[in-house]
C-alpha positions as CSV (number, residue, x, y, z in Angstrom):
1,M,83.6,85.9,89.1
2,I,80.9,85.9,91.7
3,F,78.5,88.8,91.0
4,R,75.1,89.6,92.7
5,Q,72.8,92.5,92.3
6,L,70.6,92.8,95.4
7,F,67.6,95.2,95.9
8,D,66.1,96.9,98.8
9,K,62.4,97.5,98.0
10,T,61.9,100.3,100.6
11,S,64.6,102.6,99.1
12,S,64.9,101.1,95.6
13,T,68.6,100.7,96.3
14,Y,70.9,98.2,94.5
15,T,73.7,96.8,96.4
16,Y,76.5,94.9,94.5
17,L,78.3,91.9,95.9
18,M,81.6,90.7,94.1
19,A,84.3,88.1,94.5
20,S,86.7,86.4,92.2
21,R,85.9,82.8,93.5
22,N,84.0,80.9,96.1
23,G,85.9,80.9,99.3
24,G,87.7,84.1,98.5
25,E,87.6,87.8,99.5
26,A,84.4,89.9,98.7
27,L,83.3,93.4,98.5
28,L,79.9,95.1,98.8
29,I,78.9,98.4,97.1
30,D,76.1,100.6,98.7
31,P,74.7,98.3,101.4
32,V,71.5,99.1,103.2
33,L,71.2,98.6,107.0
34,E,67.9,96.7,107.0
35,Q,69.4,94.2,104.6
36,T,72.5,93.4,106.9
37,G,71.4,90.0,107.9
38,R,70.7,89.1,104.2
39,Y,74.2,90.1,103.2
40,L,75.8,88.1,106.0
41,K,73.8,85.0,105.2
42,L,74.7,85.2,101.5
43,L,78.4,85.7,102.4
44,E,78.1,82.5,104.6
45,E,76.3,80.6,101.9
46,L,78.9,81.5,99.2
47,D,81.8,81.0,101.7
48,L,83.0,84.5,101.1
49,K,85.0,86.8,103.5
50,L,84.0,90.4,103.3
51,V,86.9,92.5,103.3
52,K,85.7,96.0,101.9
53,V,82.4,97.8,101.9
54,I,82.1,101.0,99.7
55,D,79.6,103.7,99.8
56,T,79.5,105.8,96.6
57,H,78.3,108.8,98.5
58,V,76.5,109.9,101.7
59,H,73.0,108.6,101.1
60,A,69.9,110.5,101.9
61,D,67.3,107.8,101.3
62,H,68.6,105.0,103.6
63,V,71.0,104.3,106.4
64,S,74.2,102.5,105.2
65,A,75.0,99.1,106.5
66,M,78.6,100.1,106.6
67,G,79.1,100.2,110.2
68,K,77.2,97.0,111.2
69,L,79.1,95.1,108.4
70,R,82.4,96.4,109.9
71,D,81.4,95.4,113.3
72,A,80.3,91.9,112.2
73,T,83.2,91.2,109.8
74,R,86.0,93.6,110.6
75,C,85.9,94.7,106.9
76,V,87.5,97.9,105.7
77,T,85.0,100.8,105.1
78,V,85.8,102.8,101.9
79,M,84.5,106.1,100.5
80,G,85.9,108.9,98.4
81,E,88.5,111.4,100.0
82,Q,85.9,114.2,99.8
83,S,83.5,112.6,102.0
84,P,82.3,114.5,105.1
85,T,81.7,111.3,107.1
86,D,83.5,111.3,110.6
87,V,85.7,108.2,110.2
88,V,86.1,105.9,107.1
89,S,88.8,103.3,107.1
90,M,90.0,104.1,103.7
91,R,89.6,107.1,101.5
92,V,90.2,106.9,97.8
93,S,91.0,109.6,95.4
94,D,90.2,110.0,91.6
95,N,91.8,107.2,89.5
96,E,93.0,105.3,92.5
97,K,93.0,101.5,92.3
98,L,90.9,99.6,94.9
99,T,91.7,95.9,95.2
100,I,90.7,92.7,96.7
101,E,91.8,89.2,95.9
102,G,91.4,88.7,92.2
103,L,89.6,91.9,91.5
104,T,90.6,95.6,90.9
105,M,88.4,98.6,90.6
106,T,89.2,102.2,89.6
107,A,87.6,105.0,91.6
108,L,86.2,107.8,89.5
109,Y,85.3,111.1,91.1
110,T,81.9,112.0,89.7
111,P,80.5,114.7,91.7
112,G,77.2,116.5,91.0
113,H,74.5,114.5,92.9
114,T,76.5,115.2,96.0
115,S,79.8,116.9,96.3
116,E,81.5,113.6,97.2
117,S,80.0,111.2,94.8
118,Y,82.2,108.5,93.2
119,S,81.8,105.8,90.6
120,F,83.7,102.6,90.4
121,L,84.9,101.1,87.1
122,M,85.8,97.4,86.9
123,D,86.6,95.8,83.5
124,D,83.3,95.7,81.5
125,R,81.1,97.5,84.0
126,V,80.8,100.8,86.0
127,F,79.0,101.2,89.2
128,T,77.6,104.8,89.0
129,G,75.7,105.4,92.4
130,D,73.4,108.2,91.9
131,T,75.4,109.9,89.1
132,L,74.1,108.0,86.3
133,L,70.7,106.1,86.4
134,I,69.0,104.0,83.7
135,R,67.3,106.6,81.6
136,G,67.8,109.3,84.2
137,T,70.6,111.0,86.4
138,G,70.6,111.7,90.2
139,R,69.1,114.9,91.5
140,T,71.4,117.8,92.2
141,D,69.4,119.9,94.7
142,F,70.8,118.9,98.2
143,Q,74.0,117.9,100.0
144,N,76.1,120.4,98.0
145,G,74.9,118.9,94.7
146,D,75.7,120.9,91.6
147,P,74.1,120.4,88.0
148,Y,77.2,121.8,86.5
149,D,79.5,119.4,88.3
150,Q,77.2,116.5,87.3
151,Y,77.3,117.6,83.7
152,H,81.0,117.4,83.6
153,S,81.0,114.0,85.6
154,L,78.6,112.6,82.9
155,F,79.9,114.0,79.7
156,E,83.6,114.3,80.5
157,R,84.0,111.1,82.5
158,L,81.2,108.4,82.3
159,L,80.1,108.9,78.7
160,K,83.7,108.8,77.6
161,L,83.8,105.0,78.6
162,P,83.4,102.4,75.9
163,E,79.9,102.1,74.8
164,H,79.7,98.4,75.6
165,T,80.4,99.2,79.3
166,F,77.6,97.9,81.5
167,V,76.0,100.5,83.8
168,F,75.0,99.3,87.2
169,P,73.3,102.2,89.1
170,G,72.7,102.8,92.7
171,H,68.8,102.9,92.3
172,D,66.2,102.2,89.9
173,Y,62.5,103.1,90.5
174,K,61.0,101.3,87.3
175,G,62.4,97.8,87.6
176,D,65.4,98.1,85.2
177,T,68.5,96.4,86.5
178,V,71.4,97.3,84.0
179,S,72.0,99.3,81.0
180,T,75.1,100.3,78.9
181,I,76.9,103.5,78.3
182,G,75.9,103.3,74.6
183,E,72.3,102.8,75.5
184,E,72.3,105.9,77.9
185,K,73.9,108.0,75.3
186,A,71.1,107.1,72.8
187,F,68.2,106.9,75.0
188,N,68.5,108.9,78.3
189,P,66.5,112.0,78.0
190,R,68.5,114.0,80.4
191,L,71.7,113.4,78.2
192,N,69.9,114.8,75.1
193,V,71.3,118.3,75.8
194,S,73.8,120.5,73.9
195,S,75.3,122.4,76.8
196,A,76.0,122.5,80.6
197,D,73.6,125.4,80.9
198,E,70.8,123.4,79.3
199,Y,71.4,120.4,81.5
200,A,71.4,122.7,84.6
201,E,68.1,124.2,83.5
202,I,66.6,120.6,83.4
203,M,68.0,119.7,86.8
204,N,67.2,123.0,88.5
205,N,63.5,122.6,87.7
206,L,62.7,119.1,88.8
207,N,61.0,120.3,92.0
208,L,61.2,117.0,93.6
209,P,60.3,116.3,97.3
210,N,63.1,115.6,99.7
211,P,63.7,111.8,100.3
212,K,61.5,110.6,103.2
213,M,64.4,109.3,105.1
214,M,66.6,112.4,104.5
215,D,66.5,113.8,108.0
216,V,67.5,110.5,109.6
217,A,69.7,108.9,106.9
218,V,72.2,111.8,106.4
219,P,73.1,112.4,110.0
220,E,73.4,108.6,110.6
221,N,75.6,108.0,107.6
222,L,77.8,110.9,108.6
223,K,78.8,109.1,111.9
224,L,79.2,105.4,110.9
225,G,82.9,105.2,111.5
226,L,84.6,104.3,114.9
227,R,85.1,107.7,116.5
228,L,88.0,108.6,118.5
229,E,86.4,107.7,121.8
230,A,85.5,104.3,120.5
231,Q,89.2,103.7,119.4
232,H,90.3,104.0,123.0
233,R,88.4,100.6,123.8
234,V,91.7,98.8,123.1
235,P,95.1,99.6,124.3
236,S,96.4,102.8,122.6
237,T,99.1,105.5,122.6
238,D,97.9,109.0,121.7
239,V,99.6,110.8,118.8
240,A,100.8,113.6,121.1
241,A,102.4,111.2,123.4
242,L,104.2,109.5,120.5
243,M,105.4,112.8,119.1
244,K,106.7,114.0,122.6
245,A,108.9,110.9,122.7
246,W,110.0,111.1,119.0
247,P,112.2,109.8,117.7
248,D,113.2,107.7,120.7
249,V,109.8,106.0,120.8
250,G,110.9,102.5,122.2
251,V,108.2,100.5,120.0
252,Q,108.2,99.1,116.6
253,L,105.8,101.0,114.4
254,V,103.6,98.9,112.2
255,D,101.6,100.5,109.2
256,I,98.8,98.4,108.3
257,R,97.4,100.6,105.5
258,E,97.4,99.4,102.0
259,E,100.5,100.2,99.6
260,S,98.5,102.7,97.5
261,E,97.8,104.7,100.7
262,R,101.5,104.8,101.7
263,Q,102.5,105.8,98.3
264,K,99.9,108.7,98.1
265,D,100.4,110.1,101.6
266,G,103.7,108.7,102.9
267,A,104.4,106.9,106.2
268,I,105.7,107.5,109.7
269,P,109.5,107.0,109.6
270,N,110.9,103.5,110.5
271,S,107.4,101.7,110.0
272,L,107.2,98.0,109.1
273,H,104.4,97.6,106.5
274,L,102.0,94.7,107.3
275,P,98.7,95.4,105.5
276,Y,95.4,95.0,107.4
277,G,94.0,92.5,104.8
278,R,96.5,89.9,106.0
279,F,96.7,91.0,109.5
280,A,95.4,87.7,111.1
281,S,98.0,85.6,109.3
282,H,100.8,88.0,110.5
283,C,99.6,87.2,114.1
284,S,99.6,83.5,113.6
285,A,102.3,81.2,115.2
286,A,104.5,81.6,112.1
287,G,103.5,85.2,111.5
288,T,105.8,88.2,111.4
289,L,104.0,90.1,114.1
290,R,104.1,87.2,116.4
291,S,107.9,86.9,115.9
292,L,108.4,90.6,116.4
293,S,106.3,90.6,119.6
294,Q,108.8,88.3,121.2
295,T,111.4,91.2,121.4
296,N,109.5,94.4,120.7
297,D,106.5,96.4,121.9
298,L,104.4,97.0,118.9
299,L,102.4,100.2,117.9
300,V,100.0,99.8,115.1
301,Y,98.5,102.5,113.0
302,C,96.3,102.9,109.9
303,A,94.7,106.1,108.2
304,V,92.3,107.3,110.9
305,G,92.4,104.5,113.6
306,E,89.5,102.3,112.6
307,R,91.5,99.4,111.1
308,S,94.0,99.6,113.8
309,T,91.3,99.2,116.5
310,L,90.0,96.1,114.8
311,A,93.7,94.9,114.3
312,I,94.3,95.2,118.0
313,E,91.2,92.9,118.8
314,I,92.7,90.5,116.2
315,A,96.1,90.4,117.9
316,S,94.5,89.9,121.2
317,E,92.6,87.0,120.1
318,H,96.0,85.5,118.9
319,G,97.5,86.0,122.3
320,I,99.7,89.0,121.4
321,K,99.6,91.3,124.4
322,N,102.4,93.9,123.9
323,I,100.6,95.8,121.3
324,K,98.8,99.0,121.2
325,H,97.5,101.3,118.3
326,L,97.5,104.9,117.3
327,P,93.9,106.6,117.8
328,G,93.4,109.0,114.9
329,G,96.0,107.3,112.8
330,F,98.3,108.6,110.2
331,R,95.9,111.6,109.5
332,E,96.2,112.8,113.1
333,W,100.0,112.4,113.0
334,Q,100.1,114.5,110.0
335,K,97.8,117.1,111.4
336,L,99.9,117.6,114.4
337,G,103.1,118.0,112.2
338,G,104.7,114.6,112.7
339,D,107.6,113.5,110.5
340,V,106.6,111.8,107.2
341,E,108.6,109.8,104.7
342,M,107.5,109.3,101.2
343,V,107.2,105.8,99.9
344,S,108.1,104.9,96.4
345,G,106.2,102.7,94.0
C-alpha cells in the first residue's frame, strides 16, 4: 500500500494520501487549499489517479482543497451525511463502506468536535480528524460541538477499537505523527475521566481563542461544491421537467452513484447503473454508454448533480452529444416526490 502523511505548517494539519498500488486509484483525507499543487505533483510522481477526497468535518482553521482538487482531477468529494456543506458529491453514513481500488474504509460517525465529525477506519489504522488527537481531543465550543457527544464518540466508539490500532489525527501541534488506541487510553490526560460530566467539565473550561482562520475558513468550506447554477454549465434537464413527463420521459436514465448509495437510498425506476468511477471507460469506443447513445438520448444523474456535471464533460470529450444530466440529482428528485424503487444487495 502507498501511504503518505503530509503536513501543512500554517494550520498544523495532517493530510493523508492512500492507494493500493502505483498507477492505481488514490484518495486524500483532509487536504489544505494552499497545498493543492503539492498534492497534484505527488499524485503525478506516483502515477496515481485521485478518485476520492474526504473531509472529516467542516474545518475552521483552514480552507479545504476539496473544490480545487475536484476541478483539477474530477474526483468525488466525500463528507458525512450530517454535513451542512452546500454540495458534496457523496455523503456517507455511520458504518458505511467507502471504497477505491484495493482499499476499503468504514465511516464512523464521531460527533462532538463538530456536529458532523467523522472518523475513518481502515484495517490497522483510524483517521480521527479532530475527534481524537495525540494526547488530546478536539475542542467542542463551536460549530455545534458538544462535549457529551464527544465523550460518547471517544469512549463508546474509538476507544473500543483494538488497542494496536494506529491513530492518525487531523492535527498535531507538538510534532507527534502517530499514536495507538492503547497509548491514548493509557496516556491521554483528557481520557483520564470517570464520567461524561467530568469530561464536559474539562472541555467547557478550556477557554481557547477562536482559530485565526475561522471567519474565512468556515464560510468557504460550506460552499465548496458545485452549486445548482454551476451545474447548468453543461446540457441539463431539470427535475421538474422530468417529473412532468414521467413516466414517458423518452430518455434512458443512467445512475452513476455507487452501489452503496443505491442500496441505501433507492434509485429512479428504469435506471441503468454505470458508476462514475468507470465513467470514462463507459464512454470509450467499446463502452456501454457509447453503444446506448447510438439509439437513445441519455439522462445521467448522481446524488446532488456534482458528479453528473463532471460526467457530461467526460462524455462530451469522448464525442457523445445526446446526453444531459439532472441538476440537483437524486436528492432533488426525492425532495419533489419522484418515484423511487429500492435496490437490493
